N, C-alpha and C positions, 0 to 999 in steps of 0.2 A: 584770610579764604577759610571756611568752613571743613575743617578736614575729619568732624566725627558726631555723629549725631546717635543721641543714645534715649530710647523711648522706654519708658517702667510705666505698666497699668494704664498706655493714654488709649483712649478706646478698644481697637480689637486687637493692641501690642502688647502683650503680657511682657517681653524684656526683648527689643530689638535693637540694634547697635550697626547702623551703616557708616562705611565711613566714604565717603565721594574722591569721587576719583578727582586730577589735577585737569582746569578744564571740563568737560561737556560729563555730567552724567545723568543716564536716563535709567528710570526703575518703570521696568514693566513685569506685569503678573494678569493673571486670573481677575473676573470683578470681586472684589466685597473682599480682598483679601490686604486693606490697608494702604495703598497707592496712595489715595487724596488724604488720608489721617496722617502721613508724613509728610506733606504740605499744610495740612491743618496745624501740627505740632507747631512749624517752625512760627503761623501766623501767631497761632497763641503766644508763644513767646514771645515774640518782638509786639504784639497788641495788647495782653495781657487780656483775652476775650471774656465775656462772663458767660454764665451758661452750667449746667451740669454732663454734660454731651461728654466732656473730656476725660472723665472716670471710668474704668474698665467695669464692667456689671460687676457686684460684690466686692470692690475694692473699696477703700476708703483715703487712700493717697495716691498722685501720679505724678511722675518727676520727667522733665524735657530736659536736656542734659545736651549742652554746644562746646565743643573744642573749636577754636580756632589757628590757625598756623604762626599766629602771634602770640599763643602762649594762655591767651585767655582762656578760662570755665567759665561757663556763663550756664546757671538753673533756675527754672522755674517750678515750682514744685507747689500742690494744693493738694491738703489734708482737710477730710470734708469742706469746710466753705473757704478757710483760711488760706488764703497764696501769697508767696512768698518767693524771692526771689537770693539766690545764692551767686554773688558775682566775686569769681578769685579767692574766695574765701570768706567772704563778707556775707554775713546775712542780713536782707535788707525786707521789713513786713510794713504794714500800715500806709501802703499806699494806695487805698481809695479807689481801684480801679485803673489807678495812672501805672507808668511803668520806672523804671530808676531812670534817672537823669543819663547816667555813662552807660546804657545799657546800649544805645545809638551811637554815642560814640566811638564801641568797640565793633557794633557788628554794621553798621552801617547799613541799615535797611529799615528805616523811618520815613514815615510818612515825608511826600515835599508839599508844604505848607506855603499857603496862599491867601491872598486876602478873605477868600469864601472858603469854599471846602477844601480841604488838603487832598494831593493826589496819591493813589498808590501806584507805584513805578515796580516793585518789587516782587510781587505775589500775582498770576491770572487767575480766576477762577476756572471752573472746567465750564465749557463750550462758551466764554466769551472771549471776543478779539482780543487780542494784544495790544497792550500800552496805547489807552486812547484810542485808539480805532472806533471803539463805539462812544465815543464821547460828543457833540457838536462842535463846528469850527469856533464857535466861541470859547470853548472851555479848552479847549486844543490849545489857542491861542495865547488864554490866560496862564496854561503852563509855560506857553515858551517865554514869555514873557516875567513871568514871576520867579523861574525854576536857574538858579546861577551856574546847572550844569546842560545848560542848551549847550552852550558852544562847546562843552568837552562831549555831549552826545552827536553833534554834528561832526565832531573830528573823528569820534569814533565809527560814524557811518564811513566817513570818507577812507577813514584807516581799512575797515571792512572787506569795504570793495574792494581796496588795493590789493590787501594780502589775501582776497578773495581770487583775484586775478593771477596772483604767484604763486598759490596753489595750483590751481589750476595749468599754470605752464608747468611747476615742478609734477603734476602726477602726469601730465602727459610725455616728459622728459624721462620720468620712473618707468612709465608705461612700455618707451620704448629701450629703454635701460632691461626694463626685466625679458622683454623679447628675446633681447640678444643674449640675453643670460639663459632662457629657456633652451635656445635654439643650439648653445654651447651643452647643455645640462645634455641634448638628446645626443649628442657627438659623444658626450660621456658614459652612456647610457650602455654599451657594450662591456666597459670595465667588469660588469659582475661574470658574464660569460667567461670572458677570458679568466677569472681570477677561477671558476669554475677548471678549467681548461688547463690552467698550471697545478692545480691541486690534482686533477688526474693524471699527467704527466710526472709526476712527481712521485705519487702511490706506486706507477706503474716504473720508475726511475728504482724507488725504495727495492719493490717484487725483484728487478733485475739484479740489482745489487744482492740482495739475499740469495741469488738464484748462481753469483759466480762464487762468492761465499762457499756453496756448497761445494760447487764442482769443484773449486780448489781441495777441501778437504775429504772430498771423495778422491781426488788425484794424488794426494800425499795417503790416504790409506793403501792406494794399490799400489804405491812405489812399495810400502810396507811390505803387504801383500807377496809384492815380487820378491824381495828380500828372503822373506821367511821362505818361501816357494824354493831360493836357489839353494838356502840355507839347510833344506828337506832334500832337494836331488844330492847335498854332500854327504847328510847324513845316511841317506839309502845308500851310496859307492858305497861308504866306508861299511856298514853292516853287510854289503854281498860281500866284501873282502874278508872280513872276519869270519864271515859264515863259511869261506869255503877253508880258512885254517884248522889242521889236525887238531882235536882234542890235546889238552896237555897229558904229560906221564902223569900218573903215578905210583907214587914212591910208599904208599902205606894204604892199606884197603880203610876207608876214611867211611864206608856204608854206614854199618854200624853204628858209628859215632853221631853221624847226619841224623843219621834215623830217630837218636836219643834227644838230640839234640833239639829237632822236630818236634819232638812230643813234650818235652821241655817248655818250649815254647809255648806251645799249643796251652799245656797244663797253666803255664804263668799266664796268658791270656782269659785262660777261663777262670785260673784266682781272683784278675783283675776285675774282669765282668761280674763276678759275685759277688768281690767287695763293694762294686760301685751300686751293684743292685741291692744291697744288702743296707748301704747308705739313704739309695732310694727309697726301701721302704721303710727304713726307722724314721724318717722323716715325711712321710706318707701319711694324710690323712685316715681317721678309721674310716673303714668301710660303714656303709649305710648299713640299716637295719632293712629284715625283710627281704633281701635281696639273693638271688640263685646264689649260691655258694659253688656250683661244681667249677667255674673256672676256674673259685679262690683254691678249692681241692686239687685240682691238678697244676696249677703254679707251685701248691704247698711237693707234691710230686716231683714237680722239676727242681726244686730246692733242692728235696732231697736227695734226687739221681747228681743234683752236679755235688752237694756235699760230698755225697760218696767217692763220686770220683775223684774228687779232691783229693779226700784220705787215702784212697789208690792212688795219685799223683807223689802225695807225702810220702809213703810209701814205699812207691819205683825210686822216690829221688833218696831216703834214706839207704833202700838195697843200692843204688849206685853209689851213691859215698863209701861202701865198704870195699867195693870194687877196687883191684890193686891200681896204681896210675898205668895208664897207657905207657908204650915205649915210647922213646922222643921221636916226634917229627922233623921229618925238611923243611927245609924253611917254606913256608906258602907266600911270603909276603907279592913276590910277583904274581902269583896265581890271584892269590886276592884282588890287586890291584887292577888283574885284566879282569875278574870278575865285575869291579866296580864300575869300570870301565864299559864292559857290555850293559850292565842294568843300568846306566847312564844313557848309551847309546840306544837302549830299551823305550827309554825315558823319551827321550827327546823324538824317536820315529814315531813313538804316539803322539808326542804331542803334535809334529810336522802334521801326519795324518789325520788329527783333526782339522788344521789350520788350513790342509789341500782341501778336505772335505766343506770349510764352510768357505774358503777361495770359490768352490765349484759351483759352491747356490748362489752366490753372489749373482745379482742380475747386472748384465752390462752397465757400465757407465752413458750417464745420457749425453746427447751431441749437445753440444755447443750451440747457441741460439746464435741467429744470423742477425750481425748488430747495425745490418742497417739500417733496420729500423729506429734503432734508439740514435743513431744518429740525425736524421729522421727529426724526430721529435726534440732532439736538442736544439738541430736548427732552428724550427720554430718556437723552443722555448726563448732561442736567443733572439727572435724577429720581435716575439710576443714584451719580452723584456724590454727592449728598444722602442716599440710604440707605448709601452708604458708610462715609460721613462719622459718621452715626450707631451703624452695627456696629464702626466702631473706638472709639466713643465709650463702647459696652457690652465693648468688647474693655477698653479701659484700667480701666472700675470692674472687670472682674473678676478683672485679672491684680491690683488695689489688694487685689480680696476674698481672692486666692491669697496674697498678701504678708501681710496679716492671718492668715488659719490658718497657716502658716509660723509668725508672732510668737508666737501662743497654743500650738503643738506644742511651739516652741522652749519657753518658760517652763514646758508641761506637763513637758518631760522634767527640762530641768533642775532642777525641783521635785522627780522621780522620785527623780533621781540614780541610781539602781541599775536594772540590764540584769533584768527579773523571768527571765530565762530562763536566763541563763550567772551572773548576781549581780554583773557585771562594772560599772564605772561606767559613764556609758553619755553621747556626746559628743554635744551637739545637733548641731553643723555635720555631724559626719560621720552622721547620721542622714536631716538635712534632704538631704546630697546623697545617700542613697540613694533618694529618694522625688521623681519625673522633675518632678512638678507642682510640686515647691516648693523646687526644685533652687538652688540660690543666690538665692532670697527670704528663704531665712530667718535672714541675718546682718545 
């Protein structure tokens, strides 16, 4: 069987490669697109026809090449007026208008020889009846009397008739199965809507889960706030008790010393501030030119004032250093401890007052949503899952039936063996591959 036809510079074909399918191959197209030229190329290859119509306009050489499934590579080449064949790499020329002897042994497309004119049974010219129908009765009788393939032709005709009947029966059975499968597919059509509903329920379930987690976090926050409010109440009670206490006795007037210590602390803070400002000013970039210097003058005046205050503070510190030592003081450790506790209590009270203010500004927690709708949706999801499992089981059963139909069809094709249309041997795997529902299931 021919597996590939290649035309180079033949009539209207610049370079065309055609790979016929197994069985019947139909070539369609607009007028003057080269359909008839393809048949003419096969006739030229098989008959070595004479003439100049083969060469494409403006070309000096044309090639017709045929590949077969038996591994043959047959070429017809014409350059100017010289024709030669190349069969499986062997160059054959000087044929004098004839063809090589082994050409028709490999292609089997030769004429049927008789005592009179030979018969052409492989090529039908356009607008002429097919195979002897335009011949006289005597000539048709001559063909059947002289042809050794008459019995085979009759057997092929009977086999073709039998195969056509079997194909019609098989077509009816396949149509019936197709109707059954279409009905089942219609039943399975709601699966897509069920999938969309399940997706919506899953999204709603995720939203509800997120709301439940948020509610749990809010409940935990409420617990912490209640605990903080309780601590604030305790601290306020302690502060109230401590406020009712009388001030501790003074064993020595410490107001002057406290004022001195306060001023020293202020001066120390001022010194530290000036030191940091000096470091910042040392690392600062130089001011841009042509700017207003009034702010800078003000800043310099402030720095000078701070420097003057610093000098005064140093002088005060030196003066205080020349003072005699103060008289010994009583043990103020208990007083210092009480002051520390009071300061800590004030800090805690301020903290808990801030917490109380924050708690009072919180909005009330949202109410828990009703779970009845969620339970209803869950019930619907469970019923939907059950229906989907049932549909999946039916689908598996349908696939098994389709596979069985493919096996039966494969056995029927294997039993028939010959295509009723073209008379070629049929490949079950190829036929099943051309059927969408049975593709891949007849192996």
